[in-house]
C-alpha positions as protocol buffer text, in pm:
chain_id: "A"
residue {
  index: 1
  type: MET
  ca { x: 1362 y: -5770 z: 5060 }
}
residue {
  index: 2
  type: ASP
  ca { x: 1547 y: -5464 z: 5176 }
}
residue {
  index: 3
  type: MET
  ca { x: 1876 y: -5607 z: 5042 }
}
residue {
  index: 4
  type: ASP
  ca { x: 1730 y: -5672 z: 4694 }
}
residue {
  index: 5
  type: ALA
  ca { x: 1580 y: -5321 z: 4643 }
}
residue {
  index: 6
  type: PRO
  ca { x: 1904 y: -5133 z: 4555 }
}
residue {
  index: 7
  type: VAL
  ca { x: 1994 y: -5397 z: 4297 }
}
residue {
  index: 8
  type: LEU
  ca { x: 1654 y: -5370 z: 4128 }
}
residue {
  index: 9
  type: TRP
  ca { x: 1672 y: -4992 z: 4108 }
}
residue {
  index: 10
  type: GLU
  ca { x: 2023 y: -5005 z: 3966 }
}
residue {
  index: 11
  type: ASP
  ca { x: 1910 y: -5251 z: 3697 }
}
residue {
  index: 12
  type: MET
  ca { x: 1621 y: -5027 z: 3603 }
}
residue {
  index: 13
  type: GLU
  ca { x: 1845 y: -4720 z: 3581 }
}
residue {
  index: 14
  type: ASN
  ca { x: 2087 y: -4904 z: 3355 }
}
residue {
  index: 15
  type: ALA
  ca { x: 1804 y: -5018 z: 3131 }
}
residue {
  index: 16
  type: VAL
  ca { x: 1667 y: -4663 z: 3093 }
}
residue {
  index: 17
  type: THR
  ca { x: 2016 y: -4531 z: 3014 }
}
residue {
  index: 18
  type: ALA
  ca { x: 2054 y: -4795 z: 2745 }
}
residue {
  index: 19
  type: VAL
  ca { x: 1721 y: -4700 z: 2587 }
}
residue {
  index: 20
  type: ILE
  ca { x: 1812 y: -4331 z: 2589 }
}
residue {
  index: 21
  type: ALA
  ca { x: 2149 y: -4401 z: 2432 }
}
residue {
  index: 22
  type: GLU
  ca { x: 1987 y: -4605 z: 2157 }
}
residue {
  index: 23
  type: SER
  ca { x: 1768 y: -4305 z: 2053 }
}
residue {
  index: 24
  type: CYS
  ca { x: 2053 y: -4113 z: 1884 }
}
residue {
  index: 25
  type: LYS
  ca { x: 2269 y: -4414 z: 1796 }
}
residue {
  index: 26
  type: SER
  ca { x: 2133 y: -4436 z: 1443 }
}
residue {
  index: 27
  type: GLY
  ca { x: 2226 y: -4072 z: 1373 }
}
residue {
  index: 28
  type: PRO
  ca { x: 1879 y: -3954 z: 1267 }
}
residue {
  index: 29
  type: CYS
  ca { x: 1962 y: -3582 z: 1251 }
}
residue {
  index: 30
  type: GLN
  ca { x: 2060 y: -3471 z: 900 }
}
residue {
  index: 31
  type: ASN
  ca { x: 2237 y: -3167 z: 756 }
}
residue {
  index: 32
  type: GLY
  ca { x: 2454 y: -3104 z: 1058 }
}
residue {
  index: 33
  type: GLY
  ca { x: 2173 y: -3123 z: 1315 }
}
residue {
  index: 34
  type: THR
  ca { x: 2262 y: -3213 z: 1674 }
}
residue {
  index: 35
  type: CYS
  ca { x: 2080 y: -3508 z: 1830 }
}
residue {
  index: 36
  type: VAL
  ca { x: 1956 y: -3479 z: 2189 }
}
residue {
  index: 37
  type: ASP
  ca { x: 1868 y: -3809 z: 2365 }
}
residue {
  index: 38
  type: GLY
  ca { x: 1539 y: -3855 z: 2543 }
}
residue {
  index: 39
  type: LEU
  ca { x: 1344 y: -4139 z: 2700 }
}
residue {
  index: 40
  type: ASP
  ca { x: 1256 y: -4365 z: 2407 }
}
residue {
  index: 41
  type: ARG
  ca { x: 1281 y: -4061 z: 2177 }
}
residue {
  index: 42
  type: TYR
  ca { x: 1523 y: -3804 z: 2038 }
}
residue {
  index: 43
  type: ASP
  ca { x: 1517 y: -3439 z: 1937 }
}
residue {
  index: 44
  type: CYS
  ca { x: 1719 y: -3270 z: 1664 }
}
residue {
  index: 45
  type: VAL
  ca { x: 1860 y: -2921 z: 1708 }
}
residue {
  index: 46
  type: CYS
  ca { x: 1881 y: -2796 z: 1350 }
}
residue {
  index: 47
  type: GLY
  ca { x: 2133 y: -2562 z: 1194 }
}
residue {
  index: 48
  type: SER
  ca { x: 2046 y: -2246 z: 1006 }
}
residue {
  index: 49
  type: GLY
  ca { x: 1808 y: -2300 z: 715 }
}
residue {
  index: 50
  type: TRP
  ca { x: 1683 y: -2644 z: 822 }
}
residue {
  index: 51
  type: THR
  ca { x: 1382 y: -2767 z: 1019 }
}
residue {
  index: 52
  type: GLY
  ca { x: 1172 y: -3082 z: 1063 }
}
residue {
  index: 53
  type: LYS
  ca { x: 1197 y: -3386 z: 1290 }
}
residue {
  index: 54
  type: ASN
  ca { x: 1528 y: -3489 z: 1135 }
}
residue {
  index: 55
  type: CYS
  ca { x: 1642 y: -3147 z: 1007 }
}
residue {
  index: 56
  type: ASP
  ca { x: 1555 y: -3258 z: 656 }
}
residue {
  index: 57
  type: VAL
  ca { x: 1324 y: -2972 z: 553 }
}
residue {
  index: 58
  type: ASP
  ca { x: 1499 y: -2689 z: 366 }
}
residue {
  index: 59
  type: VAL
  ca { x: 1370 y: -2346 z: 479 }
}
residue {
  index: 60
  type: GLN
  ca { x: 1667 y: -2146 z: 356 }
}
residue {
  index: 61
  type: ALA
  ca { x: 1574 y: -1859 z: 123 }
}
residue {
  index: 62
  type: PRO
  ca { x: 1823 y: -1721 z: -130 }
}
residue {
  index: 63
  type: VAL
  ca { x: 2084 y: -1486 z: 15 }
}
residue {
  index: 64
  type: VAL
  ca { x: 2159 y: -1154 z: -155 }
}
residue {
  index: 65
  type: ASP
  ca { x: 2501 y: -996 z: -172 }
}
residue {
  index: 66
  type: GLN
  ca { x: 2587 y: -651 z: -307 }
}
residue {
  index: 67
  type: CYS
  ca { x: 2233 y: -515 z: -327 }
}
residue {
  index: 68
  type: PRO
  ca { x: 2288 y: -164 z: -473 }
}
residue {
  index: 69
  type: PRO
  ca { x: 2199 y: 139 z: -258 }
}
residue {
  index: 70
  type: SER
  ca { x: 1939 y: 395 z: -358 }
}
residue {
  index: 71
  type: VAL
  ca { x: 2083 y: 690 z: -550 }
}
residue {
  index: 72
  type: ARG
  ca { x: 1983 y: 1049 z: -624 }
}
residue {
  index: 73
  type: LEU
  ca { x: 2108 y: 1188 z: -956 }
}
residue {
  index: 74
  type: THR
  ca { x: 2096 y: 1541 z: -1094 }
}
residue {
  index: 75
  type: THR
  ca { x: 2108 y: 1648 z: -1456 }
}
residue {
  index: 76
  type: SER
  ca { x: 2045 y: 1958 z: -1665 }
}
residue {
  index: 77
  type: SER
  ca { x: 1869 y: 1735 z: -1920 }
}
residue {
  index: 78
  type: ARG
  ca { x: 1525 y: 1583 z: -1882 }
}
residue {
  index: 79
  type: GLU
  ca { x: 1669 y: 1232 z: -1862 }
}
residue {
  index: 80
  type: MET
  ca { x: 1987 y: 1057 z: -1753 }
}
residue {
  index: 81
  type: THR
  ca { x: 2145 y: 718 z: -1823 }
}
residue {
  index: 82
  type: TYR
  ca { x: 2250 y: 523 z: -1515 }
}
residue {
  index: 83
  type: THR
  ca { x: 2427 y: 188 z: -1477 }
}
residue {
  index: 84
  type: TRP
  ca { x: 2411 y: -8 z: -1153 }
}
residue {
  index: 85
  type: THR
  ca { x: 2580 y: -320 z: -1019 }
}
residue {
  index: 86
  type: ILE
  ca { x: 2368 y: -633 z: -1063 }
}
residue {
  index: 87
  type: PRO
  ca { x: 2301 y: -791 z: -721 }
}
residue {
  index: 88
  type: VAL
  ca { x: 2437 y: -1140 z: -655 }
}
residue {
  index: 89
  type: PHE
  ca { x: 2210 y: -1411 z: -511 }
}
residue {
  index: 90
  type: SER
  ca { x: 2315 y: -1754 z: -384 }
}
residue {
  index: 91
  type: ASP
  ca { x: 2194 y: -2047 z: -175 }
}
residue {
  index: 92
  type: PRO
  ca { x: 2409 y: -2154 z: 123 }
}
residue {
  index: 93
  type: HIS
  ca { x: 2280 y: -2508 z: 63 }
}
residue {
  index: 94
  type: GLY
  ca { x: 2410 y: -2510 z: -293 }
}
residue {
  index: 95
  type: ASN
  ca { x: 2076 y: -2535 z: -474 }
}
residue {
  index: 96
  type: LEU
  ca { x: 1980 y: -2362 z: -798 }
}
residue {
  index: 97
  type: VAL
  ca { x: 1864 y: -1999 z: -769 }
}
residue {
  index: 98
  type: LYS
  ca { x: 1679 y: -1820 z: -1050 }
}
residue {
  index: 99
  type: THR
  ca { x: 1687 y: -1439 z: -1069 }
}
residue {
  index: 100
  type: PHE
  ca { x: 1431 y: -1205 z: -1228 }
}
residue {
  index: 101
  type: SER
  ca { x: 1419 y: -826 z: -1269 }
}
residue {
  index: 102
  type: ASP
  ca { x: 1171 y: -568 z: -1392 }
}
residue {
  index: 103
  type: TYR
  ca { x: 1453 y: -417 z: -1604 }
}
residue {
  index: 104
  type: ASP
  ca { x: 1605 y: -606 z: -1899 }
}
residue {
  index: 105
  type: SER
  ca { x: 1948 y: -453 z: -1841 }
}
residue {
  index: 106
  type: ASN
  ca { x: 2142 y: -288 z: -1561 }
}
residue {
  index: 107
  type: THR
  ca { x: 2166 y: 26 z: -1773 }
}
residue {
  index: 108
  type: PHE
  ca { x: 1861 y: 245 z: -1826 }
}
residue {
  index: 109
  type: THR
  ca { x: 1784 y: 603 z: -1928 }
}
residue {
  index: 110
  type: PHE
  ca { x: 1560 y: 753 z: -1661 }
}
residue {
  index: 111
  type: PRO
  ca { x: 1354 y: 1073 z: -1695 }
}
residue {
  index: 112
  type: TRP
  ca { x: 1304 y: 1301 z: -1397 }
}
residue {
  index: 113
  type: GLY
  ca { x: 1124 y: 1117 z: -1120 }
}
residue {
  index: 114
  type: ASP
  ca { x: 1162 y: 831 z: -873 }
}
residue {
  index: 115
  type: PHE
  ca { x: 1198 y: 474 z: -993 }
}
residue {
  index: 116
  type: THR
  ca { x: 1220 y: 145 z: -802 }
}
residue {
  index: 117
  type: VAL
  ca { x: 1445 y: -125 z: -946 }
}
residue {
  index: 118
  type: LEU
  ca { x: 1350 y: -472 z: -823 }
}
residue {
  index: 119
  type: TYR
  ca { x: 1539 y: -800 z: -843 }
}
residue {
  index: 120
  type: THR
  ca { x: 1378 y: -1121 z: -718 }
}
residue {
  index: 121
  type: ALA
  ca { x: 1563 y: -1449 z: -660 }
}
residue {
  index: 122
  type: VAL
  ca { x: 1358 y: -1771 z: -642 }
}
residue {
  index: 123
  type: LYS
  ca { x: 1479 y: -2107 z: -515 }
}
residue {
  index: 124
  type: PRO
  ca { x: 1281 y: -2371 z: -711 }
}
residue {
  index: 125
  type: SER
  ca { x: 1358 y: -2652 z: -465 }
}
residue {
  index: 126
  type: ASN
  ca { x: 1145 y: -2492 z: -191 }
}
residue {
  index: 127
  type: GLY
  ca { x: 975 y: -2196 z: -363 }
}
residue {
  index: 128
  type: LEU
  ca { x: 1125 y: -1936 z: -129 }
}
residue {
  index: 129
  type: GLU
  ca { x: 1232 y: -1599 z: -265 }
}
residue {
  index: 130
  type: THR
  ca { x: 1440 y: -1297 z: -169 }
}
residue {
  index: 131
  type: ASN
  ca { x: 1409 y: -943 z: -304 }
}
residue {
  index: 132
  type: CYS
  ca { x: 1663 y: -670 z: -365 }
}
residue {
  index: 133
  type: SER
  ca { x: 1516 y: -328 z: -441 }
}
residue {
  index: 134
  type: PHE
  ca { x: 1658 y: 22 z: -460 }
}
residue {
  index: 135
  type: THR
  ca { x: 1539 y: 362 z: -580 }
}
residue {
  index: 136
  type: VAL
  ca { x: 1684 y: 574 z: -859 }
}
residue {
  index: 137
  type: SER
  ca { x: 1579 y: 938 z: -818 }
}
residue {
  index: 138
  type: VAL
  ca { x: 1653 y: 1180 z: -1102 }
}
residue {
  index: 139
  type: ARG
  ca { x: 1618 y: 1554 z: -1053 }
}
residue {
  index: 140
  type: PRO
  ca { x: 1724 y: 1876 z: -1225 }
}
residue {
  index: 141
  type: LYS
  ca { x: 2042 y: 2034 z: -1097 }
}
residue {
  index: 142
  type: PRO
  ca { x: 1971 y: 2199 z: -759 }
}
residue {
  index: 143
  type: CYS
  ca { x: 1922 y: 2574 z: -740 }
}
residue {
  index: 144
  type: PRO
  ca { x: 2145 y: 2789 z: -516 }
}
residue {
  index: 145
  type: PRO
  ca { x: 1964 y: 2937 z: -214 }
}
residue {
  index: 146
  type: THR
  ca { x: 1787 y: 3265 z: -280 }
}
residue {
  index: 147
  type: VAL
  ca { x: 1906 y: 3574 z: -95 }
}
residue {
  index: 148
  type: ALA
  ca { x: 1634 y: 3829 z: -25 }
}
residue {
  index: 149
  type: PRO
  ca { x: 1711 y: 4202 z: -41 }
}
residue {
  index: 150
  type: SER
  ca { x: 1744 y: 4382 z: 288 }
}
residue {
  index: 151
  type: ASN
  ca { x: 1408 y: 4520 z: 405 }
}
residue {
  index: 152
  type: GLY
  ca { x: 1242 y: 4278 z: 164 }
}
residue {
  index: 153
  type: TYR
  ca { x: 1167 y: 3914 z: 92 }
}
residue {
  index: 154
  type: VAL
  ca { x: 1145 y: 3649 z: -178 }
}
residue {
  index: 155
  type: LEU
  ca { x: 834 y: 3432 z: -227 }
}
residue {
  index: 156
  type: CYS
  ca { x: 879 y: 3092 z: -398 }
}
residue {
  index: 157
  type: ASN
  ca { x: 683 y: 2774 z: -460 }
}
residue {
  index: 158
  type: GLY
  ca { x: 734 y: 2538 z: -166 }
}
residue {
  index: 159
  type: TRP
  ca { x: 607 y: 2235 z: -360 }
}
residue {
  index: 160
  type: ARG
  ca { x: 795 y: 2045 z: -632 }
}
residue {
  index: 161
  type: ALA
  ca { x: 1080 y: 2287 z: -574 }
}
residue {
  index: 162
  type: ASP
  ca { x: 1337 y: 2022 z: -667 }
}
residue {
  index: 163
  type: TYR
  ca { x: 1197 y: 2033 z: -1022 }
}
residue {
  index: 164
  type: GLY
  ca { x: 1210 y: 2413 z: -1052 }
}
residue {
  index: 165
  type: GLN
  ca { x: 1164 y: 2731 z: -848 }
}
residue {
  index: 166
  type: TYR
  ca { x: 957 y: 3032 z: -944 }
}
residue {
  index: 167
  type: CYS
  ca { x: 994 y: 3338 z: -724 }
}
residue {
  index: 168
  type: LEU
  ca { x: 880 y: 3696 z: -685 }
}
residue {
  index: 169
  type: VAL
  ca { x: 1069 y: 3966 z: -498 }
}
residue {
  index: 170
  type: GLY
  ca { x: 885 y: 4199 z: -260 }
}
residue {
  index: 171
  type: CYS
  ca { x: 961 y: 4467 z: -4 }
}
residue {
  index: 172
  type: ASN
  ca { x: 849 y: 4543 z: 349 }
}
residue {
  index: 173
  type: ALA
  ca { x: 599 y: 4820 z: 414 }
}
residue {
  index: 174
  type: LYS
  ca { x: 731 y: 5169 z: 331 }
}
residue {
  index: 175
  type: TYR
  ca { x: 1001 y: 5022 z: 106 }
}
residue {
  index: 176
  type: SER
  ca { x: 1018 y: 4958 z: -265 }
}
residue {
  index: 177
  type: LEU
  ca { x: 1240 y: 4789 z: -521 }
}
residue {
  index: 178
  type: PRO
  ca { x: 1475 y: 5004 z: -730 }
}
residue {
  index: 179
  type: ARG
  ca { x: 1320 y: 5120 z: -1057 }
}
residue {
  index: 180
  type: SER
  ca { x: 1596 y: 4937 z: -1243 }
}
residue {
  index: 181
  type: PHE
  ca { x: 1441 y: 4608 z: -1131 }
}
residue {
  index: 182
  type: ASP
  ca { x: 1098 y: 4522 z: -1271 }
}
residue {
  index: 183
  type: ALA
  ca { x: 883 y: 4410 z: -976 }
}
residue {
  index: 184
  type: ARG
  ca { x: 673 y: 4202 z: -1217 }
}
residue {
  index: 185
  type: GLN
  ca { x: 974 y: 3997 z: -1320 }
}
residue {
  index: 186
  type: TRP
  ca { x: 987 y: 3631 z: -1215 }
}
residue {
  index: 187
  type: LEU
  ca { x: 1306 y: 3494 z: -1065 }
}
residue {
  index: 188
  type: VAL
  ca { x: 1334 y: 3143 z: -1216 }
}
residue {
  index: 189
  type: CYS
  ca { x: 1567 y: 2847 z: -1165 }
}
residue {
  index: 190
  type: GLY
  ca { x: 1513 y: 2536 z: -1377 }
}
residue {
  index: 191
  type: ALA
  ca { x: 1710 y: 2230 z: -1485 }
}
residue {
  index: 192
  type: SER
  ca { x: 2031 y: 2426 z: -1541 }
}
residue {
  index: 193
  type: GLY
  ca { x: 2061 y: 2503 z: -1169 }
}
residue {
  index: 194
  type: HIS
  ca { x: 2105 y: 2876 z: -1242 }
}
residue {
  index: 195
  type: TRP
  ca { x: 1880 y: 3167 z: -1157 }
}
residue {
  index: 196
  type: ALA
  ca { x: 1751 y: 3402 z: -1424 }
}
residue {
  index: 197
  type: PRO
  ca { x: 1798 y: 3686 z: -1387 }
}
residue {
  index: 198
  type: ASP
  ca { x: 2125 y: 3604 z: -1218 }
}
residue {
  index: 199
  type: SER
  ca { x: 2104 y: 3893 z: -973 }
}
residue {
  index: 200
  type: ILE
  ca { x: 1840 y: 4074 z: -773 }
}
residue {
  index: 201
  type: PRO
  ca { x: 1861 y: 4402 z: -580 }
}
residue {
  index: 202
  type: LEU
  ca { x: 2064 y: 4390 z: -262 }
}
residue {
  index: 203
  type: ARG
  ca { x: 1818 y: 4610 z: -77 }
}
residue {
  index: 204
  type: CYS
  ca { x: 1477 y: 4768 z: -91 }
}
residue {
  index: 205
  type: LYS
  ca { x: 1486 y: 5145 z: -76 }
}
residue {
  index: 206
  type: VAL
  ca { x: 1269 y: 5371 z: 133 }
}
residue {
  index: 207
  type: GLY
  ca { x: 962 y: 5481 z: -59 }
}
residue {
  index: 208
  type: ASP
  ca { x: 625 y: 5383 z: -202 }
}
residue {
  index: 209
  type: ALA
  ca { x: 626 y: 5071 z: -420 }
}
residue {
  index: 210
  type: GLY
  ca { x: 359 y: 5208 z: -649 }
}
residue {
  index: 211
  type: ASP
  ca { x: 89 y: 5019 z: -834 }
}
residue {
  index: 212
  type: HIS
  ca { x: 327 y: 4819 z: -1052 }
}
residue {
  index: 213
  type: ALA
  ca { x: 427 y: 4584 z: -766 }
}
residue {
  index: 214
  type: VAL
  ca { x: 286 y: 4233 z: -812 }
}
residue {
  index: 215
  type: VAL
  ca { x: 320 y: 4156 z: -442 }
}
residue {
  index: 216
  type: LYS
  ca { x: 206 y: 4442 z: -225 }
}
residue {
  index: 217
  type: PRO
  ca { x: 446 y: 4557 z: 48 }
}
residue {
  index: 218
  type: GLY
  ca { x: 419 y: 4388 z: 386 }
}
residue {
  index: 219
  type: ASP
  ca { x: 627 y: 4309 z: 692 }
}
residue {
  index: 220
  type: CYS
  ca { x: 816 y: 3983 z: 632 }
}
residue {
  index: 221
  type: LEU
  ca { x: 882 y: 3923 z: 1000 }
}
residue {
  index: 222
  type: SER
  ca { x: 527 y: 3975 z: 1126 }
}
residue {
  index: 223
  type: GLY
  ca { x: 347 y: 3776 z: 856 }
}
residue {
  index: 224
  type: THR
  ca { x: 301 y: 3765 z: 481 }
}
residue {
  index: 225
  type: HIS
  ca { x: -26 y: 3579 z: 427 }
}
residue {
  index: 226
  type: LYS
  ca { x: -165 y: 3848 z: 196 }
}
residue {
  index: 227
  type: GLN
  ca { x: 161 y: 3849 z: 1 }
}
residue {
  index: 228
  type: LYS
  ca { x: 142 y: 3469 z: -33 }
}
residue {
  index: 229
  type: GLU
  ca { x: -209 y: 3502 z: -174 }
}
residue {
  index: 230
  type: ASP
  ca { x: -81 y: 3764 z: -421 }
}
residue {
  index: 231
  type: TYR
  ca { x: 197 y: 3524 z: -520 }
}
residue {
  index: 232
  type: ILE
  ca { x: -44 y: 3234 z: -590 }
}
residue {
  index: 233
  type: HIS
  ca { x: -272 y: 3460 z: -790 }
}
residue {
  index: 234
  type: ALA
  ca { x: 21 y: 3587 z: -998 }
}
residue {
  index: 235
  type: LEU
  ca { x: 162 y: 3235 z: -1049 }
}
residue {
  index: 236
  type: LYS
  ca { x: -169 y: 3105 z: -1185 }
}
residue {
  index: 237
  type: ARG
  ca { x: -172 y: 3389 z: -1439 }
}
residue {
  index: 238
  type: SER
  ca { x: 192 y: 3351 z: -1542 }
}
residue {
  index: 239
  type: SER
  ca { x: 357 y: 3136 z: -1810 }
}
residue {
  index: 240
  type: PHE
  ca { x: 463 y: 2904 z: -1527 }
}
residue {
  index: 241
  type: ASN
  ca { x: 102 y: 2826 z: -1430 }
}
residue {
  index: 242
  type: SER
  ca { x: 155 y: 2450 z: -1483 }
}
residue {
  index: 243
  type: VAL
  ca { x: 322 y: 2450 z: -1141 }
}
residue {
  index: 244
  type: CYS
  ca { x: -29 y: 2509 z: -1007 }
}
residue {
  index: 245
  type: THR
  ca { x: -250 y: 2336 z: -1263 }
}
residue {
  index: 246
  type: ASP
  ca { x: -48 y: 2013 z: -1233 }
}
residue {
  index: 247
  type: ASN
  ca { x: -43 y: 2034 z: -854 }
}
residue {
  index: 248
  type: HIS
  ca { x: -370 y: 2206 z: -770 }
}
residue {
  index: 249
  type: THR
  ca { x: -410 y: 2033 z: -431 }
}
residue {
  index: 250
  type: ILE
  ca { x: -84 y: 2176 z: -297 }
}
residue {
  index: 251
  type: CYS
  ca { x: -69 y: 2505 z: -486 }
}
residue {
  index: 252
  type: SER
  ca { x: -184 y: 2723 z: -198 }
}
residue {
  index: 253
  type: PRO
  ca { x: -65 y: 3017 z: 14 }
}
residue {
  index: 254
  type: ASP
  ca { x: 18 y: 2777 z: 300 }
}
residue {
  index: 255
  type: ASN
  ca { x: 281 y: 2611 z: 80 }
}
residue {
  index: 256
  type: VAL
  ca { x: 458 y: 2925 z: -33 }
}
residue {
  index: 257
  type: ASN
  ca { x: 814 y: 2960 z: 97 }
}
residue {
  index: 258
  type: VAL
  ca { x: 927 y: 3299 z: 224 }
}
residue {
  index: 259
  type: VAL
  ca { x: 1289 y: 3412 z: 258 }
}
residue {
  index: 260
  type: CYS
  ca { x: 1326 y: 3734 z: 459 }
}
residue {
  index: 261
  type: GLY
  ca { x: 1605 y: 3982 z: 402 }
}
residue {
  index: 262
  type: ALA
  ca { x: 1815 y: 4129 z: 678 }
}
């Protein structure tokens, strides 16, 4: 009995090996899948884009190439024509891909604002889709930074400033603007990217500002909350009041930008 035992175990081991080998012999794994033998079974290790018992289920979505980047454009006009590169979609498995877009052409005339361009590729064989989207932002030409007069400051709208800036010039306490510069005058920069008037006083002079000042004198370094309130009040009464009426939730003293002079 002891002499027969090793022979029986060897026969059983050979039989199991034969069964395991038979599992992958028929080549059940499709589409490049790798077959792994098991005891009276097999497993398929699938390549990219395939799944299922035999790697026969296509789960590959369309692949996008050359999806355009988002762009920011500036123009002195209220609209601008822009042409972008149409993204390329394909299927690594070679199936048909259908592409759709919310724009009929890759050239469009955009007004000022932010616009999302969307392309969607659909693979009819499995219903999977891939998107390519990018943003086209159109703005007026940017305004050069304002330079406040020494011993003074400039107050400007801190909201929607990329669409236009509307500023008032003021002086610190015990200083005033030169009489040659009208303190009631708005410093404006619109779509052209240029300030009008194109120059402001270099410094505030020592002396009383008088009653004609729109923004009462104050110390720019220690705080200008009262001056910001004066600015908002003046803006709402000016010909540029749409900056407030169209943006009433953010037209407030807390959103007024202040540039202090040296």
